[in-house]
C-alpha positions in Angstrom: 41.6 13.9 8.8 42.5 17.2 10.4 46.2 18.2 10.5 46.5 16.8 14.0 43.4 14.7 14.8 42.8 14.4 18.6 41.8 10.7 18.0 45.5 10.0 17.1 46.6 11.2 20.5 43.8 9.2 22.1 44.5 5.9 20.4 48.3 6.2 20.1 49.7 7.4 23.4 53.3 7.5 22.1 52.2 10.4 19.9 51.5 12.6 22.9 55.0 12.9 24.1 56.3 13.1 20.6 54.0 16.1 19.8 55.1 17.8 23.0 58.8 17.2 22.2 58.2 18.4 18.6 56.5 21.6 19.9 59.5 22.3 22.2 62.0 21.7 19.5 59.9 23.9 17.2 60.1 26.9 19.6 63.9 26.3 20.0 64.3 26.1 16.2 62.4 29.5 15.8 64.8 31.1 18.3 67.8 29.6 16.5 66.6 30.8 13.1 66.2 34.4 14.3 69.6 34.3 16.1 71.3 32.9 12.9 69.7 35.7 10.7 70.7 38.5 13.1 74.3 37.3 13.6 74.8 36.7 9.9 73.3 40.1 9.0 75.5 41.9 11.7 78.6 40.1 10.5 78.0 40.9 6.9 77.0 44.5 7.6 80.1 45.2 9.6 82.3 43.6 7.0 80.7 45.3 4.0 79.7 48.7 5.4 82.3 49.3 8.1 85.2 47.3 6.5 85.7 45.2 9.6 88.4 42.6 9.5 87.9 38.9 10.2 89.4 39.3 13.7 86.9 42.0 14.5 83.9 39.9 13.6 85.3 36.7 14.9 82.9 36.6 17.9 80.0 37.0 15.6 81.3 34.2 13.4 81.8 32.0 16.4 78.3 32.7 17.6 77.0 31.9 14.1 78.9 28.6 14.0 77.4 27.7 17.4 73.9 28.5 16.3 74.3 26.4 13.1 75.7 23.5 15.2 72.7 23.9 17.5 70.3 23.7 14.6 72.0 20.6 13.3 71.7 19.0 16.8 68.0 19.9 17.1 67.3 18.5 13.6 69.1 15.3 14.5 67.2 14.9 17.7 63.9 15.5 15.8 64.8 12.9 13.2 65.9 10.3 15.8 62.8 10.6 18.0 60.5 10.9 15.0 61.3 7.4 13.7 61.0 5.9 17.2 57.8 7.6 17.9 56.4 6.7 14.5 57.2 3.0 15.1 55.6 3.0 18.5 52.5 5.0 17.5 51.8 3.0 14.4 52.2 -0.2 16.5 49.8 1.1 19.2 47.3 2.1 16.5 47.6 -1.3 14.8 47.1 -3.1 18.2 44.0 -0.9 18.8 42.5 -1.7 15.4 43.1 -5.5 15.8 41.7 -5.5 19.3 38.6 -3.6 18.2 38.2 -6.1 15.3 38.3 -8.9 17.9 35.8 -7.1 20.0 33.4 -6.7 17.0 33.6 -10.4 16.5 33.8 -12.8 13.5 30.5 -11.5 12.1 32.1 -8.2 11.3 35.0 -9.9 9.6 32.7 -12.2 7.7 30.8 -9.2 6.3 33.6 -8.5 3.9 35.8 -6.4 6.2 38.4 -9.1 6.8 40.7 -8.6 3.7 40.4 -4.8 4.0 41.4 -5.0 7.6 44.4 -7.1 6.8 45.5 -4.5 4.2 44.8 -1.6 6.7 46.9 -3.0 9.6 49.8 -3.9 7.3 50.6 -1.6 4.4 47.9 0.9 5.1 49.1 2.0 8.6 52.8 1.7 7.6 52.2 4.7 5.4 51.7 6.8 8.6 55.4 6.9 9.2 55.9 9.8 6.7 53.2 11.7 8.6 55.1 11.4 11.9 58.6 11.8 10.5 58.1 14.5 7.9 54.6 16.2 7.9 53.9 16.6 11.6 57.3 18.3 12.5 56.8 20.7 9.6 53.3 21.5 10.8 54.7 22.4 14.2 57.4 24.5 12.7 54.8 26.3 10.6 53.0 27.1 13.9 56.2 28.3 15.7 58.9 29.4 13.2 56.6 31.3 10.8 54.9 33.6 13.4 58.1 34.0 15.4 60.1 35.1 12.4 57.3 37.3 11.2 57.1 39.1 14.5 60.9 39.7 14.3 60.5 41.1 10.8 57.7 43.4 12.0 60.0 44.7 14.7 62.8 45.4 12.1 60.8 46.6 9.1 57.1 47.0 9.1 56.9 47.5 5.3 58.5 44.0 4.6 56.2 42.5 7.3 53.2 43.9 5.5 54.3 42.4 2.2 54.8 39.0 3.9 51.4 39.2 5.7 49.7 39.9 2.4 51.3 37.0 0.5 51.4 34.3 3.3 47.6 33.5 3.0 48.1 32.5 -0.6 50.2 29.5 0.4 47.6 27.7 2.6 44.9 28.5 0.0 46.8 26.7 -2.7 47.6 23.9 -0.2 44.0 23.4 0.6 43.0 23.3 -3.1 45.6 20.8 -4.0 45.2 18.8 -0.8 41.5 18.1 -1.4 42.2 16.7 -4.9 45.2 14.6 -3.6 43.1 13.3 -0.6 40.4 11.9 -3.0 43.1 10.3 -5.1 44.8 8.7 -2.1 41.5 7.4 -0.7 40.8 5.8 -4.1 44.3 4.4 -4.2 43.9 2.8 -0.7 40.5 1.3 -1.7 42.1 -0.2 -4.8 44.9 -1.6 -2.8 42.4 -3.1 -0.3 40.5 -4.7 -3.2 43.7 -6.1 -4.6 44.7 -7.4 -1.2 41.3 -9.0 -0.7 41.4 -10.8 -4.0 45.0 -11.9 -3.6 44.2 -13.3 -0.1 41.2 -15.2 -1.5 43.2 -16.4 -4.4 46.0 -17.7 -2.1 43.4 -19.4 0.2 41.7 -21.1 -2.7 44.8 -21.8 -4.8 44.8 -25.6 -4.0 41.2 -25.9 -5.2 41.9 -23.8 -8.3 44.9 -26.0 -9.1 42.8 -29.2 -8.7 40.3 -27.8 -11.1 42.9 -26.5 -13.5 41.7 -22.8 -13.1 44.7 -21.4 -11.2 45.5 -18.9 -14.1 41.9 -17.6 -14.3 42.1 -14.7 -11.7 45.5 -13.5 -13.0 43.9 -10.9 -15.4 41.7 -9.4 -12.7 44.6 -9.2 -10.2 46.8 -7.6 -12.9 44.0 -5.0 -13.7 43.7 -4.1 -10.0 47.5 -3.7 -9.8 47.5 -1.4 -12.8 44.6 0.7 -11.3 46.6 1.1 -8.1 49.7 2.1 -10.0 47.7 4.7 -12.0 46.2 6.1 -8.8 49.6 6.3 -7.1 51.3 8.0 -10.1 48.4 10.5 -10.3 49.0 11.5 -6.7 52.7 11.9 -7.4 52.0 14.0 -10.5 49.8 16.4 -8.4 52.5 16.5 -5.7 55.1 17.6 -8.2 52.8 20.2 -9.7 51.7 21.6 -6.3 55.4 21.7 -5.2 56.2 23.8 -8.3 53.2 26.2 -7.5 54.3 26.7 -3.9 58.0 27.3 -4.9 56.9 29.8 -7.5 54.6 31.6 -5.1 57.1 31.9 -2.3 59.9 32.9 -4.7 57.8 35.8 -6.0 56.8 36.8 -2.4 60.5 36.9 -1.3 61.4 38.8 -4.5 58.8 41.5 -3.6 60.4 41.9 -0.2 63.9 42.0 -1.8 62.9 44.7 -4.3 61.4 46.8 -1.5 64.5 46.5 0.6 66.8 47.3 -2.3 64.9 50.5 -3.2 64.9 51.7 0.3 68.6 50.9 0.8 69.4 53.0 -2.3 67.3 55.9 -1.0 68.9 55.6 2.4 65.6 54.8 4.2 67.0 51.5 5.6 70.3 50.5 7.1 72.2 47.6 5.6 72.2 45.3 8.7 68.4 45.6 9.0 67.9 45.0 5.3 70.1 41.9 5.4 68.4 40.5 8.5 64.9 41.0 6.9 66.1 39.5 3.6 67.6 36.4 5.4 64.4 35.9 7.5 61.9 36.3 4.6 62.5 32.8 3.1 62.4 31.3 6.7 58.9 32.7 7.0 57.7 30.7 4.0 60.0 27.6 4.4 57.8 25.7 7.0 54.6 26.4 5.0 56.3 25.2 1.8 57.5 22.0 3.6 54.0 21.4 5.0 52.6 21.5 1.5 55.4 19.3 0.1 55.3 16.7 2.9 51.5 16.5 2.9 51.6 14.5 -0.3 54.0 12.0 1.3 51.8 11.6 4.3 48.3 11.6 2.7 48.2 7.8 2.2 48.9 7.3 5.9 46.3 10.0 6.7 43.7 8.1 4.6 44.6 4.8 6.4 44.4 6.5 9.8 40.9 7.8 8.9 39.8 4.3 8.1 41.3 3.1 11.4 39.5 5.8 13.4 36.2 4.8 11.7 36.7 1.3 12.9 37.8 2.3 16.3 34.8 4.6 16.7 32.4 1.8 16.1 30.7 0.8 19.4 32.0 -2.6 20.6 30.1 -5.0 22.8 30.5 -4.4 26.5 33.3 -6.5 28.1 32.6 -8.4 31.2 34.6 -7.9 34.4 33.9 -11.0 36.5 36.5 -13.7 36.7 35.6 -16.9 34.9 35.0 -19.9 37.2 37.2 -23.0 36.9 36.0 -24.8 33.8 37.2 -28.1 35.2 34.2 -28.0 37.5 31.8 -25.8 35.6 28.8 -26.7 33.4 28.3 -24.6 30.2 24.8 -24.1 29.1 23.4 -22.6 25.9 19.7 -21.6 26.6 17.6 -21.0 23.5 20.6 -19.6 21.6 19.8 -18.2 18.1 22.0 -16.2 15.7 20.5 -14.1 12.9 21.9 -14.7 9.4 20.8 -13.6 5.9 18.7 -16.8 5.7 17.2 -16.7 9.2 18.4 -18.1 12.5 21.4 -20.5 12.4 21.4 -22.0 14.9 17.9 -21.6 16.1 16.7 -22.2 19.6 19.7 -24.2 20.5 19.8 -25.8 24.0 23.1 -27.3 24.9 24.5 -28.6 28.2 28.2 -29.3 28.4 29.1 -31.0 31.7 32.7 -31.2 33.0 34.6 -34.3 31.7 32.2 -35.2 29.0 32.4 -35.2 25.2 29.6 -33.4 23.4 29.2 -33.5 19.6 27.2 -31.0 17.6 25.8 -32.5 14.4 23.8 -31.1 11.5 24.0 -30.3 7.8 26.2 -27.5 6.4 24.7 -24.1 7.2 22.8 -25.3 10.2 25.0 -23.1 12.5 27.4 -25.6 14.1 30.5 -23.4 13.8 28.4 -20.4 14.7 27.3 -22.2 17.9 31.0 -22.8 18.7 31.7 -19.1 18.2 28.9 -18.3 20.7 30.1 -20.9 23.2 33.6 -19.3 23.0 32.3 -15.8 23.5 33.5 -14.7 20.1 29.9 -13.9 19.0 27.1 -12.6 21.1 23.8 -14.4 20.5 20.8 -12.6 19.1 18.5 -14.8 21.1 19.1 -16.7 24.4 22.3 -16.7 26.5 25.4 -18.6 27.5 25.7 -19.5 31.2 28.6 -20.8 33.2 27.2 -22.8 36.1 30.1 -23.1 38.5 30.6 -23.9 42.1 29.7 -20.3 43.1 26.5 -20.3 41.1 25.5 -19.4 37.5 27.1 -16.4 35.7 26.3 -15.1 32.2 29.2 -15.4 29.8 28.6 -11.8 28.8 29.6 -10.7 32.3 32.8 -12.7 32.4 36.2 -11.3 31.5 37.0 -13.1 28.3 40.8 -13.3 29.0 40.1 -15.3 32.1 37.7 -17.5 30.1 39.9 -18.0 27.0 42.9 -18.9 29.1 41.1 -22.1 30.1 40.1 -23.1 26.5 41.9 -24.8 23.7 40.3 -24.2 20.3 41.1 -26.1 17.2 39.3 -24.5 14.2 38.7 -26.1 10.8 42.0 -24.6 9.6 44.5 -24.7 12.4 46.5 -21.6 13.1 50.2 -22.4 13.7 52.8 -19.7 14.6 56.2 -19.6 13.0 58.9 -21.6 14.8 60.2 -25.1 15.3 57.7 -28.0 15.6 58.7 -28.4 19.2 58.1 -24.7 20.0 54.7 -24.8 18.3 53.6 -28.0 20.1 54.9 -27.1 23.5 55.5 -29.4 26.5 58.7 -31.2 27.5 60.4 -33.9 25.5 58.8 -36.9 27.2 55.2 -35.5 27.0 55.7 -34.5 23.4 56.9 -38.0 22.5 53.8 -39.6 24.1 51.4 -37.1 22.5 53.0 -37.5 19.1 52.8 -41.3 19.3 49.0 -41.0 20.0 48.2 -38.4 17.3 50.5 -39.9 14.7 52.8 -36.8 14.6 55.7 -39.1 15.1 55.2 -40.5 11.6 55.2 -37.0 10.3 58.4 -36.1 12.1 60.1 -39.1 10.5 59.6 -37.5 7.1 60.9 -34.1 8.2 64.5 -33.1 7.7 65.2 -32.0 11.3 62.4 -33.7 13.3 61.2 -31.6 16.2 63.7 -28.9 15.2 62.1 -28.4 11.7 61.2 -24.8 11.2 57.6 -24.0 10.2 56.6 -20.9 8.3 53.6 -18.7 9.1 50.4 -20.8 9.2 52.4 -24.0 9.2 54.1 -23.5 5.8 56.2 -26.6 5.1 53.5 -29.1 6.1 50.4 -30.5 4.3 47.0 -29.7 5.6 46.7 -33.1 7.3 50.1 -32.8 8.9 49.2 -29.4 10.3 46.1 -31.0 11.7 48.2 -33.6 13.6 50.5 -30.8 14.9 47.4 -28.9 16.2 46.0 -32.1 17.7 49.2 -32.7 19.5 49.3 -29.2 20.8 45.7 -29.5 22.0 46.6 -32.7 23.8 49.5 -31.1 25.6 47.6 -28.0 26.5 46.4 -27.9 30.2 43.1 -26.2 29.3 40.1 -28.0 30.8 37.9 -27.2 27.8 38.8 -28.4 24.3 36.8 -27.3 21.3 37.4 -29.2 18.0 35.6 -27.8 15.0 35.4 -30.6 12.4 38.8 -32.0 13.2 38.5 -34.8 10.6 37.6 -32.5 7.7 41.1 -32.8 6.0 42.0 -36.4 7.1 41.8 -39.8 5.6 40.6 -42.9 7.4 43.9 -43.3 9.3 43.9 -39.7 10.2 40.3 -40.0 11.4 41.4 -42.8 13.8 44.0 -40.5 15.2 41.4 -37.9 16.0 39.2 -40.5 17.7 42.1 -41.7 19.8 42.9 -38.1 20.7 39.3 -37.4 21.9 39.4 -40.6 24.0 42.7 -39.5 25.5 41.3 -36.1 26.4 38.2 -37.7 28.0 40.5 -40.1 30.0 42.3 -37.0 31.4 39.0 -35.6 32.6 38.9 -32.8 30.2 35.7 -31.5 28.6 35.5 -31.8 24.8 33.1 -30.1 22.4 33.1 -31.5 18.8 31.6 -30.3 15.6 31.1 -33.6 13.8 30.1 -34.5 10.3 31.2 -38.1 10.3 29.2 -40.7 12.2 32.4 -42.2 13.7 33.3 -39.0 15.4 29.8 -38.4 16.7 29.8 -42.0 17.9 32.6 -41.4 20.4 30.7 -38.6 22.1 28.8 -38.9 25.4 26.1 -36.5 24.2 25.1 -35.8 20.6 23.1 -32.5 20.0 21.5 -31.9 16.6 21.7 -28.3 15.5 18.7 -26.8 13.8 18.2 -23.7 11.6 15.0 -21.9 10.7 15.0 -23.9 7.5 14.0 -26.9 9.6 17.1 -29.0 8.7 17.9 -31.6 11.4 20.4 -34.4 11.6 19.7 -37.0 14.3 
């Protein structure tokens, strides 16, 4: 990524104001640096050369103290707004990445990008904070303080300015050479961290199965190896950072020494006055300081830069066009899938699917595993564009293609219960929703009341992320209760009996009948005959392999 990539300003709007503020503070800092050097040189010159007393140079000392206080204030403002801007900018960039991932659909995540995306939007983008707080301000100072002080030195002593101009290019040359090597190491470190995150996420998701098979300790060696690889990559980057810092310090020290030697010789020969010599000598390190800090802070920000580059790569991928028409009322709208087919590695699944979902009916999709039932649900929900056919909403005002509909207006009328319910952290009452009376009635129907009787605080029991604290079957009952209390006219249940026993299956059947009694439309993905038997319409899903379940 370039030092200041325009894409960062495009996707993170908070960065725009921060860059403008940093530029203004950089110009002010340059003026304060020059003022501090001139006041200090004049005060020392009068005291050493002219023998001035403290009272005589008191105005200069007071001005110097005011300049130092102003520099402290400017630095404090920079630090304060840097952290705020970094938090907001990283949040905006994270939201943009997640939104683009949603736009690209589940197919993109299923192609192996899901775990890497999780790592990117969490630890990856968090590493951008040093870029905003440390690296970017020093970059602005290098563009303001360095040329400003160099121009002042040129006005005071052209010989010292020529020495500085001759040695300054060496700093960015070494920075580029070291930065290229560090960038490659950081990219490899991020890739290692993403592989580690992917394997850990897969391990956590499949841990119950591994425990049932007695294989829970099997992946430990691989996870440990990936952790060691990430540690070695990180330590290699730090080693280069320390070495490059030493090179930059040595280079700038020698450059300032050349200026100091020239000033000393000319002071001895009487070709330069003491005040000018002191001013140039004080300003010489300030010429190099921002450049040195850019090189030093680059290594702290390079991990975030690598993560931002991955984020921009995802954001630059073209997303499907979003519709603009308002979705019709699904309570009186018929949904149709006309010849829908989705291409997979094994062919079309589903293939040539025709489906009609009328308001107030229960429709069941049946078929063997791999036939494309869940994929058909993704198409019906607008999460996945079909490769063949189309989805039509036939409402009171006429048919409209789902691709032309604003998805937010469509999704607000849908309750979706996937195979693994997604439960937000909070109390059971907050997760389920509704008032006390409606919750009690729904819980009695779904069997959640039996679950609540085993919980320590009943409805007030706190659940962790994803429903931690409940078994899979208990989470299913919580999700069914929430679906029953939802006012959405369309309810989609993807294999709701997958994790339930016979009594749990009866709970699902009772819930489906209650939804139908309320006049709501229900679409089921059913494997069990009992679940398909409660549907008004049963639609077999075919794939190009010719598999059919009647």
